[in-house]
C-alpha positions in Angstrom: 0.1 -0.2 0.2 1.4 3.2 -1.1 2.0 5.8 1.9 -0.5 8.7 2.3 -1.5 10.8 4.4 -4.5 8.2 4.1 -2.3 5.1 4.9 0.3 7.0 7.3 0.4 4.6 10.4 0.9 7.8 12.7 -1.7 10.6 12.8 1.0 13.0 12.8 1.6 12.4 9.0 -2.0 11.2 8.5 -5.2 12.5 9.6 -3.2 15.8 10.8 -0.1 16.0 8.2 -1.6 19.0 7.1 -0.6 20.9 10.8 2.7 19.2 11.0 4.4 19.7 7.5 6.6 22.7 9.1 8.4 19.5 11.1 9.1 17.3 8.1 12.4 19.0 6.5 13.3 19.4 10.3 12.5 16.2 12.0 12.1 13.1 9.1 14.8 10.7 7.9 15.4 13.3 5.0 16.0 15.8 7.6 18.2 14.1 9.6 20.5 13.0 6.4 20.9 16.7 5.7 21.8 17.7 8.8 24.6 14.6 9.1 25.6 16.3 5.9 26.3 19.6 6.6 28.2 18.2 9.5 30.0 16.2 7.6 31.1 19.0 5.3 31.8 21.4 7.8 33.9 19.1 9.6 35.8 18.5 6.0 36.0 22.6 5.5 37.4 22.9 9.0 40.1 20.9 8.4 41.3 22.1 5.2 41.2 25.6 6.9 43.7 24.3 9.8 47.0 25.0 8.9 48.5 22.7 11.3 47.1 19.7 9.2 49.1 21.0 6.1 47.8 17.1 4.6 44.5 18.6 3.8 45.5 22.1 2.6 43.3 25.0 2.3 40.6 24.2 -0.3 40.2 26.5 -3.7 37.4 29.0 -4.1 36.3 26.6 -6.5 36.3 23.8 -4.4 34.4 25.7 -1.6 31.6 26.8 -3.8 31.4 23.5 -4.9 30.4 22.2 -1.6 28.1 25.1 -0.7 26.3 24.0 -3.9 26.1 20.7 -2.3 24.8 21.8 0.7 22.3 24.2 -1.0 20.8 21.8 -3.2 20.7 18.6 -1.3 17.7 16.9 -2.1 15.3 14.1 -1.5 16.9 12.2 -4.0 20.4 12.3 -2.0 19.0 11.2 0.7 17.4 8.3 -1.5 21.0 7.4 -2.2 22.2 7.8 1.2 19.6 5.0 2.2 20.3 3.0 -0.9 24.0 3.2 0.4 22.6 2.2 4.1 20.9 -1.2 2.8 24.9 -2.4 2.1 26.1 -0.9 5.3 23.8 -1.3 7.8 24.7 2.0 8.8 23.1 5.1 8.7 26.4 7.5 9.1 29.1 5.7 7.2 26.0 5.8 4.8 26.5 9.5 4.5 30.0 9.5 4.6 29.9 7.2 1.3 28.0 9.2 -0.4 29.7 12.3 0.4 32.7 10.3 -1.3 30.7 9.8 -4.4 30.0 13.3 -4.7 33.7 14.4 -4.4 34.9 12.1 -6.9 33.0 14.5 -9.4 35.5 17.4 -8.6 39.0 16.8 -9.1 40.5 19.0 -6.0 37.8 17.5 -3.4 38.3 13.8 -4.7 42.1 13.5 -3.4 41.1 14.8 -0.6 37.8 12.3 0.7 40.0 10.4 3.0 39.5 13.4 5.1 35.6 12.9 5.3 34.6 11.8 8.7 38.2 12.2 9.8 38.9 11.2 13.6 35.2 11.0 13.9 32.8 8.3 15.6 29.5 8.6 14.4 27.9 10.2 17.4 30.4 13.0 16.7 28.2 13.7 13.7 25.0 12.5 15.3 24.9 14.8 18.2 25.8 17.8 16.1 22.8 17.2 13.7 20.3 16.3 16.3 21.6 19.9 18.1 20.9 21.5 14.4 17.5 20.1 14.1 16.6 21.2 17.2 18.0 24.4 16.9 15.6 25.0 13.9 12.8 23.1 15.0 12.6 26.2 18.0 13.5 28.8 15.7 10.9 27.8 12.8 8.4 26.1 14.1 8.2 26.2 18.2 8.5 29.7 19.1 6.5 31.1 16.4 3.5 28.7 17.6 4.3 30.6 21.5 4.4 33.7 20.0 0.9 32.7 18.5 -0.7 31.9 21.7 0.7 34.4 23.7 -0.9 37.0 21.4 -4.3 35.3 21.6 -4.1 35.2 25.1 -2.7 38.4 25.5 -5.2 40.2 23.5 -7.9 38.5 25.3 -6.6 39.3 28.5 -6.6 43.3 27.8 -10.0 42.6 26.1 -11.3 41.2 29.8 -9.2 42.8 31.8 -11.7 44.4 34.1 -14.9 42.0 33.4 -15.8 40.2 36.6 -15.9 36.9 36.8 -16.8 34.3 39.9 -14.1 32.4 40.8 -14.7 28.9 41.9 -12.1 27.3 44.2 -12.7 23.6 44.7 -15.5 24.2 41.9 -17.6 26.1 44.5 -18.3 29.9 44.5 -15.3 31.6 45.5 -14.2 35.6 45.7 -14.6 37.3 42.2 -11.5 37.7 39.8 -11.7 39.1 36.3 -11.3 37.1 33.2 -8.4 38.8 31.9 -6.6 38.4 35.1 -6.8 34.4 34.8 -6.2 34.5 31.3 -3.2 36.8 32.0 -1.8 34.0 34.5 -1.6 31.8 31.8 0.1 33.9 29.5 2.3 34.6 32.5 3.5 31.1 33.2 3.5 29.9 29.5 6.0 32.8 29.2 8.2 31.7 31.5 8.5 28.3 30.3 8.9 29.9 26.5 11.9 32.4 27.8 13.5 28.9 29.4 13.1 27.0 26.4 14.6 29.7 23.8 17.2 30.7 26.4 18.3 27.0 26.7 22.0 26.2 25.4 22.4 23.2 23.0 25.3 21.5 23.5 27.8 19.5 21.2 30.8 17.3 20.9 33.4 16.7 18.1 36.3 14.7 20.5 35.9 11.4 19.3 35.6 7.5 19.9 35.2 8.0 24.0 35.6 11.6 24.2 39.2 12.1 24.4 40.7 12.5 21.3 42.9 9.9 21.1 43.0 9.2 17.2 43.1 13.0 16.7 46.7 13.2 19.1 48.0 10.3 17.4 47.7 11.5 14.2 47.9 15.4 14.2 49.8 15.8 17.8 50.4 19.3 17.1 46.9 20.3 17.0 45.3 21.9 19.9 42.2 19.8 19.5 39.7 20.6 22.4 40.3 24.4 21.2 39.7 23.5 17.5 36.7 21.4 18.5 35.5 24.3 20.5 35.3 26.7 17.7 33.8 24.1 15.2 30.8 23.3 17.8 30.4 27.1 17.8 30.8 27.9 14.4 27.6 25.6 14.2 25.9 28.2 16.3 26.1 25.4 19.0 27.7 25.2 22.8 30.6 23.4 23.0 30.6 20.5 25.5 33.9 19.4 26.6 32.6 16.9 29.4 31.6 13.5 27.3 32.1 9.7 26.3 31.5 8.6 22.7 28.5 10.5 23.1 27.2 14.0 24.2 25.8 12.9 27.2 22.0 14.8 26.4 21.4 16.3 29.4 20.3 19.6 27.4 18.0 17.8 25.6 16.4 16.4 28.6 16.6 20.1 30.1 14.7 21.4 26.9 12.0 18.5 26.9 11.6 18.9 30.4 10.7 22.7 29.5 8.7 22.0 26.9 6.7 19.4 29.1 5.9 22.2 31.6 4.6 24.8 28.7 2.1 21.9 27.5 1.2 21.3 31.1 0.2 24.8 31.5 -1.6 24.7 28.3 -3.3 21.7 29.7 -4.5 23.3 32.6 -6.0 26.0 30.2 -7.6 23.6 28.0 -9.5 21.8 31.1 -10.4 25.2 32.5 -12.0 26.4 29.1 -13.8 23.3 28.8 -15.4 23.9 32.1 -16.4 27.4 31.6 -17.8 26.0 28.3 -19.9 23.9 30.0 -21.2 26.3 32.4 -22.2 28.6 29.6 -19.2 31.4 30.4 -18.3 30.9 27.0 -19.7 30.0 23.8 -18.5 29.2 20.4 -19.2 30.3 17.0 -21.0 27.9 15.2 -19.6 27.2 11.6 -21.9 26.2 8.4 -21.7 22.7 7.7 -19.8 21.4 11.0 -21.7 18.7 12.9 -21.5 18.7 16.6 -22.9 15.5 17.4 -23.9 12.6 14.8 -27.2 11.7 17.1 -27.8 15.5 18.7 -28.0 18.0 16.4 -27.9 20.7 19.1 -24.4 20.5 20.3 -21.6 22.5 19.7 -18.9 20.6 21.3 -15.5 21.8 22.5 -13.6 19.7 20.3 -10.4 21.9 19.8 -9.9 22.2 23.2 -10.2 18.2 23.7 -8.2 17.6 20.7 -5.8 19.9 22.0 -5.6 18.2 25.3 -5.5 15.0 24.3 -2.3 15.3 21.9 -0.8 17.6 24.6 -0.8 14.4 27.0 0.8 11.8 24.2 3.5 14.6 23.3 4.2 15.1 27.3 4.4 11.3 27.5 6.9 10.7 24.9 9.1 14.2 26.2 9.1 12.3 29.5 10.4 9.6 28.0 12.8 11.3 26.1 14.0 12.9 28.7 14.4 10.3 30.9 16.0 7.7 28.8 18.3 10.0 26.7 20.8 11.1 29.4 21.1 7.2 30.4 23.6 5.4 28.5 25.8 2.0 29.7 29.7 2.9 30.1 30.8 4.9 27.8 27.7 4.2 24.6 25.0 2.3 24.1 22.6 2.8 21.3 18.9 2.8 22.8 19.1 6.5 22.2 19.6 5.7 18.8 16.1 4.7 17.9 14.5 7.0 20.7 16.0 10.5 19.1 14.1 9.4 16.3 10.8 9.7 18.4 11.4 13.7 18.7 9.5 14.7 15.4 6.4 12.6 16.8 6.4 14.7 20.1 7.1 18.0 18.6 4.2 16.8 16.3 1.4 16.6 18.7 2.2 19.4 20.6 1.9 21.4 17.0 -1.4 19.6 16.5 -2.6 20.8 20.0 -1.2 24.3 19.4 -3.1 24.7 16.3 -6.4 23.3 17.8 -6.0 25.4 20.8 -5.5 28.4 18.6 -8.6 27.6 16.6 -10.7 27.0 19.6 -9.5 30.1 21.5 -10.4 32.4 18.2 -14.3 30.9 18.2 -14.6 31.6 21.9 -17.4 34.3 22.7 -17.6 35.6 26.2 -21.4 35.1 27.8 -20.8 38.5 29.9 -24.7 38.4 31.1 -24.1 34.8 32.0 -21.5 35.6 34.2 -23.1 38.5 35.7 -25.8 36.4 36.7 -23.9 34.1 38.4 -22.0 36.9 40.3 -25.4 38.1 41.3 -26.6 35.1 42.9 -23.6 35.0 45.0 -23.4 37.2 47.7 -22.1 34.8 50.1 -18.4 35.6 48.6 -18.7 39.1 50.3 -18.5 37.0 53.7 -14.6 37.2 53.3 -14.3 40.9 53.5 -16.9 41.6 55.8 -15.2 39.2 58.5 -12.1 40.8 57.1 -13.3 44.0 58.2 -14.5 43.0 61.6 -11.3 41.0 62.5 -9.5 44.6 61.7 -12.3 46.6 63.8 -11.7 44.0 67.1 -14.9 42.4 66.7 -15.5 38.8 68.5 -15.5 35.6 66.3 -16.0 37.5 63.2 -15.1 34.4 61.2 -17.6 32.2 62.8 -20.2 34.8 63.1 -20.2 34.6 59.3 -19.7 31.3 58.9 -23.0 30.4 60.7 -25.0 33.2 58.7 -23.5 31.8 55.5 -22.6 28.1 55.2 -25.5 26.7 53.7 -28.0 29.3 53.7 -29.2 31.2 50.9 -27.8 34.7 51.1 -28.9 37.8 49.1 -27.6 41.3 49.2 -30.2 42.5 52.0 -29.5 39.4 54.4 -26.0 40.5 54.0 -27.0 44.3 54.5 -28.9 43.4 57.3 -26.1 41.9 59.2 -23.6 44.8 58.1 -26.1 47.2 59.6 -25.6 45.6 63.0 -22.1 45.9 63.6 -20.2 48.1 65.8 -17.7 49.5 63.4 -16.9 53.1 62.5 -19.4 54.3 59.8 -16.9 54.7 56.7 -16.4 50.9 56.7 -19.4 50.1 57.2 -20.7 52.1 54.1 -17.7 50.4 52.5 -18.9 47.0 53.2 -22.6 48.1 52.6 -21.4 49.7 49.0 -20.0 45.8 47.9 -21.2 44.1 45.3 -19.9 40.5 44.4 -19.2 42.3 40.7 -17.1 44.9 42.4 -14.9 42.8 44.7 -12.5 41.9 42.4 -9.3 43.4 44.1 -6.6 44.5 42.0 -7.5 41.7 39.1 -7.8 44.5 36.3 -4.8 46.3 36.9 -2.7 42.7 37.1 -4.3 42.0 34.0 -3.4 45.7 32.3 0.1 45.0 33.9 0.9 42.1 32.1 0.0 43.4 29.2 2.6 46.1 29.6 5.2 43.6 30.8 5.3 45.6 34.1 6.3 43.1 37.5 
C-alpha cells in the first residue's frame, strides 16, 4: 500500500499531516540525513582551514563554492541515495560518508581529499551535532512562532477582558471573584516563563572522538590543539561546546529542553480543562460554523472539540517528552545505542505538540464571552462577600468574626438584603460600614484588572 496521509500509521503524518508539514524538513529521515551531511561537510572544511593539518590544505574558491552548492541543493534524491548505500552498510552515518565520497569523486580537487571526510570522527560526533542543528531549527522555525501565536491571542483576550468580573470557583465552589482578563493573564505569564527558558536553553555539542578524549586525533596530529579546534567548530555551527563527554554527548541539555517543553504543555492542559469547564457552565459559547456537526445524533450540540483535541495531543506529546527526558541521559558505560531509536521520536513528540497548539488557537479564536451569564452568577453569589466582611470585622476587633459569618452563610441562601442587615448591626466605624454596604460581588475583584493590564505591559 502506497504511503499517503490516508495510509500513514501515525496521525502526525496522517490525519493531521497538514498541521505538521513544517516539521517534515526538520525531523524526517530526510531532515536527519541533511543535517548529517551539513556537519560532515563543515567538519571537512574546518580541517582544510587548519594550518596545522597541511595534509588537507586550504581549499580553492572553486572547491568551497562546489561544497556550498552541494549543501544548498541537497534533495530527496540525495537522501534516497544515502538510504540505498545504507542498505549495504547497515550503518546510517557511514552511508552519509560514502555518499559524500561519491559526490567528491565528481570534483578533481575534492576527490584527492575524500579520506578526510569523517576524519577522526565517531558516528556520535556527527549525530549529536545533527540533532543539535535539528532542535535549533525546530525551535526557531516552528515552536517559538507557535508560542508567539498563543501568547498573542491570550494577551489580546486578557486585555479585552481585564476588567470583566467573573466568579471564581476554588474547589469547584463559589469563591472570591476575579476577572476573566486576570485569569487569562495568569496563563500567559506562566507560558511566557517556560517559553523564555526554552528559547534560552543552550544546545550543546561535541566532536571529540570515540570516547571523548581525542585519542585518534592526538596520535595522527599531535600538533593541533584539538579541544580548542573542536570548540571553535561546534560554536561555528551556532551550538555550545561540551568538553565533558564519553563517546556520546550526554543529552542532558535535550532532557532540559524536553522538561521545559513538557511544563509549557502542562500549562496548556490546565487551560484546556478550565476553558472546557467554563464552556460547560455557559461562560463561553463557541461560534458555529456552517456545515460543521457537533454530534452525530444530537443536532443542537456545539462540542468543545478543539480544547479536547489539544488536551489529548498535549498528553501524548508529554508522554513522549517524558520518556525522552528520562532515557536519553542514560547510556551504559561509554556508549549504547538505545538513544538512537529513541531520538527518532523527537519529531513525533513535537508533532503532537504542534497539532495541539493549532487546535488550541482555533478553539480560542471561536470563543464568545457570555457576559450576561457571568453577571447573573455573580449576582446570585452574595455569600462571597463573607470574606471581606469578616476581614473588616477582624480589623476592628469584633469577637469571632469568622465564626459569625460562617453561621450566617454556610449552607444558607444569601442575598444582598441578608448581608446588608448583618452589616448594619456591626459596631464598626461608619466609613467602614458604608464600604461594606457598597460592596457587590461584581465589584469585589481586588487588583485583578490592574494585574491583567500590568501583564500586557510587562511590568512587575
